[in-house]
Z-matrix of the N, CA and C atoms (Angstrom, degrees):
N
C 1 1.449
C 2 1.507 1 108.30
N 3 1.333 2 116.49 1 143.49
C 4 1.409 3 124.88 2 179.04
C 5 1.642 4 113.81 3 -72.49
N 6 1.247 5 117.74 4 143.65
C 7 1.432 6 115.30 5 177.36
C 8 1.497 7 109.37 6 -82.42
N 9 1.250 8 119.09 7 164.47
C 10 1.492 9 124.29 8 179.41
C 11 1.519 10 108.38 9 -61.09
N 12 1.368 11 120.77 10 -40.20
C 13 1.442 12 121.93 11 -177.25
C 14 1.474 13 108.29 12 -64.41
N 15 1.430 14 119.28 13 -42.66
C 16 1.451 15 120.96 14 179.16
C 17 1.522 16 113.79 15 -57.45
N 18 1.396 17 113.15 16 -44.41
C 19 1.506 18 120.94 17 -175.17
C 20 1.504 19 105.05 18 -61.98
N 21 1.370 20 116.07 19 -48.87
C 22 1.541 21 116.61 20 -171.87
C 23 1.482 22 111.02 21 -73.68
N 24 1.288 23 118.28 22 -30.64
C 25 1.507 24 121.66 23 -179.99
C 26 1.564 25 106.93 24 -64.75
N 27 1.265 26 122.14 25 -35.71
C 28 1.460 27 121.16 26 -178.31
C 29 1.512 28 116.02 27 -73.15
N 30 1.432 29 117.32 28 -5.25
C 31 1.404 30 121.04 29 -179.10
C 32 1.509 31 113.97 30 -96.85
N 33 1.288 32 114.96 31 152.12
C 34 1.521 33 113.65 32 179.72
C 35 1.745 34 103.41 33 -91.18
N 36 1.335 35 108.29 34 157.89
C 37 1.417 36 115.81 35 -179.20
C 38 1.568 37 112.12 36 -56.55
N 39 1.235 38 118.68 37 125.63
C 40 1.621 39 124.23 38 -175.48
C 41 1.459 40 112.57 39 89.50
N 42 1.332 41 118.58 40 -1.48
C 43 1.494 42 115.43 41 178.29
C 44 1.418 43 113.56 42 -75.30
N 45 1.315 44 116.30 43 142.59
C 46 1.584 45 122.41 44 174.69
C 47 1.521 46 103.50 45 -93.20
N 48 1.349 47 113.48 46 138.29
C 49 1.498 48 121.29 47 175.39
C 50 1.433 49 110.82 48 -153.36
N 51 1.349 50 115.07 49 165.22
C 52 1.504 51 118.76 50 -173.51
C 53 1.490 52 105.97 51 -109.09
N 54 1.463 53 110.89 52 136.94
C 55 1.495 54 117.75 53 166.12
C 56 1.490 55 108.28 54 -109.46
N 57 1.285 56 118.68 55 134.08
C 58 1.495 57 120.63 56 -176.37
C 59 1.596 58 107.54 57 -131.08
N 60 1.340 59 112.87 58 160.08
C 61 1.468 60 118.22 59 177.25
C 62 1.564 61 109.48 60 -59.50
N 63 1.424 62 118.58 61 -40.41
C 64 1.406 63 117.08 62 -174.74
C 65 1.596 64 110.10 63 -72.60
N 66 1.342 65 117.85 64 -29.17
C 67 1.543 66 119.01 65 174.06
C 68 1.536 67 112.08 66 -62.11
N 69 1.368 68 116.14 67 -35.39
C 70 1.447 69 122.23 68 -173.13
C 71 1.545 70 112.41 69 -92.80
N 72 1.300 71 114.64 70 -0.53
C 73 1.474 72 120.23 71 177.14
C 74 1.505 73 109.32 72 70.88
N 75 1.341 74 120.20 73 28.76
C 76 1.517 75 126.68 74 -176.45
C 77 1.456 76 107.09 75 -110.87
N 78 1.371 77 118.13 76 153.35
C 79 1.369 78 121.03 77 166.77
C 80 1.492 79 110.16 78 -79.75
N 81 1.268 80 120.32 79 162.48
C 82 1.533 81 125.88 80 -175.53
C 83 1.578 82 111.33 81 -51.85
N 84 1.240 83 120.75 82 -44.29
C 85 1.422 84 128.07 83 -177.53
C 86 1.499 85 110.10 84 -62.58
N 87 1.312 86 113.47 85 -47.50
C 88 1.451 87 118.26 86 -179.77
C 89 1.560 88 114.78 87 -67.89
N 90 1.327 89 113.93 88 -39.07
C 91 1.486 90 121.75 89 171.75
C 92 1.524 91 113.45 90 -55.36
N 93 1.329 92 110.20 91 -44.61
C 94 1.548 93 118.59 92 -177.51
C 95 1.502 94 109.98 93 -55.12
N 96 1.346 95 115.99 94 -43.01
C 97 1.406 96 122.60 95 -176.31
C 98 1.606 97 107.77 96 -62.83
N 99 1.336 98 111.54 97 -52.42
C 100 1.431 99 116.82 98 -177.41
C 101 1.566 100 111.08 99 -63.06
N 102 1.333 101 115.51 100 -45.39
C 103 1.444 102 122.01 101 178.91
C 104 1.583 103 111.30 102 -53.89
N 105 1.229 104 114.88 103 -40.18
C 106 1.497 105 119.72 104 -172.94
C 107 1.603 106 106.21 105 -67.31
N 108 1.298 107 112.52 106 -39.30
C 109 1.428 108 115.03 107 176.90
C 110 1.492 109 118.36 108 -61.40
N 111 1.415 110 110.56 109 -38.78
C 112 1.455 111 121.42 110 -178.37
C 113 1.521 112 105.80 111 -73.86
N 114 1.260 113 119.85 112 -34.37
C 115 1.441 114 120.48 113 179.14
C 116 1.560 115 111.50 114 -67.90
N 117 1.313 116 115.62 115 -38.91
C 118 1.405 117 119.66 116 -179.83
C 119 1.509 118 118.11 117 -79.42
N 120 1.276 119 113.13 118 -39.70
C 121 1.490 120 123.62 119 -177.44
C 122 1.572 121 116.79 120 -103.90
N 123 1.311 122 114.45 121 -17.89
C 124 1.463 123 121.90 122 -171.24
C 125 1.389 124 106.57 123 86.56
N 126 1.360 125 113.79 124 164.04
C 127 1.393 126 119.54 125 176.63
C 128 1.506 127 115.95 126 -99.87
N 129 1.287 128 124.06 127 -174.01
C 130 1.405 129 126.78 128 173.59
C 131 1.474 130 111.87 129 -84.65
N 132 1.360 131 117.02 130 91.57
C 133 1.402 132 125.47 131 -176.94
C 134 1.487 133 117.58 132 89.83
N 135 1.261 134 115.63 133 11.32
C 136 1.543 135 118.88 134 175.97
C 137 1.501 136 112.68 135 -146.82
N 138 1.277 137 115.71 136 160.34
C 139 1.538 138 123.65 137 171.18
C 140 1.524 139 109.91 138 -132.02
N 141 1.334 140 111.48 139 151.23
C 142 1.494 141 119.06 140 175.06
C 143 1.434 142 113.97 141 -54.61
N 144 1.262 143 119.62 142 135.08
C 145 1.482 144 126.72 143 176.68
C 146 1.507 145 112.07 144 -130.94
N 147 1.281 146 116.30 145 79.12
C 148 1.560 147 123.24 146 -178.17
C 149 1.506 148 110.70 147 117.92
N 150 1.337 149 108.52 148 -172.66
C 151 1.417 150 118.76 149 -171.45
C 152 1.598 151 106.71 150 -91.79
N 153 1.358 152 117.75 151 128.29
C 154 1.451 153 117.67 152 179.61
C 155 1.475 154 111.57 153 -63.18
N 156 1.332 155 115.63 154 150.54
C 157 1.412 156 125.29 155 177.68
C 158 1.520 157 108.90 156 -89.82
N 159 1.329 158 113.85 157 133.81
C 160 1.540 159 119.42 158 -173.09
C 161 1.550 160 107.90 159 -122.17
N 162 1.262 161 110.34 160 144.05
C 163 1.468 162 119.20 161 179.56
C 164 1.634 163 108.99 162 -120.28
N 165 1.261 164 115.86 163 132.66
C 166 1.436 165 124.69 164 179.81
C 167 1.551 166 109.63 165 -80.43
N 168 1.291 167 118.04 166 123.01
C 169 1.386 168 125.66 167 173.03
C 170 1.564 169 110.11 168 -126.46
N 171 1.242 170 120.83 169 115.15
C 172 1.412 171 125.84 170 -177.82
C 173 1.496 172 113.75 171 43.13
N 174 1.385 173 109.09 172 47.52
C 175 1.525 174 118.57 173 173.72
C 176 1.485 175 113.21 174 80.44
N 177 1.294 176 120.65 175 3.38
C 178 1.419 177 121.16 176 174.77
C 179 1.480 178 111.08 177 -121.21
N 180 1.371 179 115.27 178 140.08
C 181 1.401 180 121.84 179 -177.02
C 182 1.526 181 114.04 180 -93.64
N 183 1.318 182 114.71 181 133.08
C 184 1.506 183 125.51 182 176.69
C 185 1.450 184 113.33 183 -126.45
N 186 1.393 185 116.88 184 144.63
C 187 1.425 186 120.61 185 -179.77
C 188 1.517 187 106.28 186 -75.43
N 189 1.326 188 117.41 187 125.54
C 190 1.564 189 119.97 188 179.05
C 191 1.505 190 114.20 189 -112.48
N 192 1.348 191 113.28 190 -12.71
C 193 1.528 192 118.25 191 174.89
C 194 1.539 193 104.20 192 -162.29
N 195 1.369 194 108.36 193 158.45
C 196 1.449 195 121.24 194 178.59
C 197 1.573 196 107.51 195 -144.06
N 198 1.345 197 113.60 196 151.03
C 199 1.464 198 119.70 197 174.92
C 200 1.586 199 100.83 198 -106.36
N 201 1.393 200 109.45 199 134.03
C 202 1.427 201 115.33 200 -179.54
C 203 1.589 202 110.13 201 -135.50
N 204 1.232 203 112.77 202 164.12
C 205 1.540 204 118.45 203 176.73
C 206 1.459 205 109.86 204 -120.88
N 207 1.419 206 113.17 205 134.12
C 208 1.473 207 115.84 206 -176.46
C 209 1.589 208 106.48 207 -77.40
N 210 1.343 209 110.55 208 136.61
C 211 1.526 210 119.17 209 171.53
C 212 1.469 211 116.27 210 -94.66
N 213 1.225 212 114.95 211 162.08
C 214 1.501 213 117.53 212 -177.75
C 215 1.581 214 111.39 213 -78.21
N 216 1.256 215 114.69 214 -7.27
C 217 1.474 216 120.63 215 -175.76
C 218 1.558 217 113.44 216 -85.46
N 219 1.340 218 119.46 217 3.33
C 220 1.446 219 124.71 218 -177.67
C 221 1.430 220 112.43 219 -66.75
N 222 1.290 221 128.05 220 -18.27
C 223 1.449 222 126.73 221 174.55
C 224 1.458 223 115.27 222 72.06
N 225 1.269 224 119.16 223 16.52
C 226 1.485 225 119.76 224 176.95
C 227 1.468 226 118.64 225 -99.95
N 228 1.292 227 117.15 226 11.05
C 229 1.473 228 122.73 227 177.20
C 230 1.511 229 107.98 228 -84.59
N 231 1.308 230 114.95 229 149.53
C 232 1.461 231 119.28 230 173.58
C 233 1.513 232 109.97 231 -77.38
N 234 1.363 233 121.78 232 148.87
C 235 1.429 234 124.47 233 -177.52
C 236 1.513 235 109.94 234 -74.23
Protein backbone atom coordinates (compact mmCIF):
# COMPACT_ATOMS: atom_id res chain seq x y z
CA UNK A 1 0.00 0.00 0.00
CA UNK A 2 1.08 3.56 -0.69
CA UNK A 3 2.07 5.82 2.18
CA UNK A 4 0.19 9.06 2.76
CA UNK A 5 3.32 11.00 1.82
CA UNK A 6 3.57 9.19 -1.54
CA UNK A 7 -0.08 9.84 -2.34
CA UNK A 8 0.13 13.54 -1.47
CA UNK A 9 3.43 14.00 -3.30
CA UNK A 10 1.88 12.78 -6.59
CA UNK A 11 -0.73 15.56 -6.49
CA UNK A 12 -0.38 19.13 -7.74
CA UNK A 13 -0.98 22.05 -5.37
CA UNK A 14 -4.73 22.72 -5.18
CA UNK A 15 -5.67 19.28 -6.53
CA UNK A 16 -8.64 17.47 -4.99
CA UNK A 17 -8.19 13.77 -4.41
CA UNK A 18 -9.61 10.92 -2.36
CA UNK A 19 -7.99 9.12 0.56
CA UNK A 20 -9.63 5.84 1.52
CA UNK A 21 -9.18 3.02 3.98
CA UNK A 22 -8.31 0.57 1.20
CA UNK A 23 -5.69 2.93 -0.30
CA UNK A 24 -3.98 3.15 3.07
CA UNK A 25 -4.18 -0.58 3.80
CA UNK A 26 -6.32 0.06 6.88
CA UNK A 27 -9.63 -1.39 7.94
CA UNK A 28 -12.53 1.03 8.17
CA UNK A 29 -12.37 1.43 11.94
CA UNK A 30 -8.64 2.27 11.86
CA UNK A 31 -9.09 4.72 8.99
CA UNK A 32 -11.93 6.42 10.89
CA UNK A 33 -9.57 7.22 13.78
CA UNK A 34 -6.91 8.68 11.47
CA UNK A 35 -9.46 10.58 9.37
CA UNK A 36 -10.94 12.24 12.45
CA UNK A 37 -7.48 13.55 13.38
CA UNK A 38 -7.00 14.87 9.82
CA UNK A 39 -10.42 16.54 9.92
CA UNK A 40 -9.68 18.19 13.26
CA UNK A 41 -6.03 19.15 12.77
CA UNK A 42 -5.51 18.95 9.01
CA UNK A 43 -3.23 16.50 7.28
CA UNK A 44 0.39 16.81 6.26
CA UNK A 45 0.01 18.85 3.08
CA UNK A 46 -3.75 18.58 2.66
CA UNK A 47 -7.07 19.80 4.06
CA UNK A 48 -10.55 18.30 4.04
CA UNK A 49 -12.66 19.26 1.02
CA UNK A 50 -16.22 18.10 1.45
CA UNK A 51 -18.21 15.75 3.63
CA UNK A 52 -16.50 12.50 4.67
CA UNK A 53 -18.06 9.29 3.33
CA UNK A 54 -19.23 6.96 6.06
CA UNK A 55 -19.88 3.24 6.10
CA UNK A 56 -22.24 1.51 8.51
CA UNK A 57 -20.79 -1.52 10.29
CA UNK A 58 -22.99 -3.27 12.85
CA UNK A 59 -25.13 -0.14 13.25
CA UNK A 60 -22.19 2.21 13.79
CA UNK A 61 -20.95 4.71 11.19
CA UNK A 62 -17.24 4.97 10.37
CA UNK A 63 -15.43 7.28 7.93
CA UNK A 64 -14.06 5.11 5.11
CA UNK A 65 -12.97 7.81 2.65
CA UNK A 66 -12.45 11.55 2.50
CA UNK A 67 -11.93 14.06 -0.28
CA UNK A 68 -9.04 16.41 0.38
CA UNK A 69 -7.23 19.24 -1.37
CA UNK A 70 -3.45 19.49 -1.50
CA UNK A 71 -2.05 22.62 0.11
CA UNK A 72 1.14 24.42 -0.90
CA UNK A 73 2.59 23.94 2.59
CA UNK A 74 3.35 20.24 2.11
CA UNK A 75 7.05 20.94 1.55
CA UNK A 76 7.55 18.38 -1.21
CA UNK A 77 8.54 20.85 -3.94
CA UNK A 78 12.10 21.20 -5.15
CA UNK A 79 13.84 24.51 -4.25
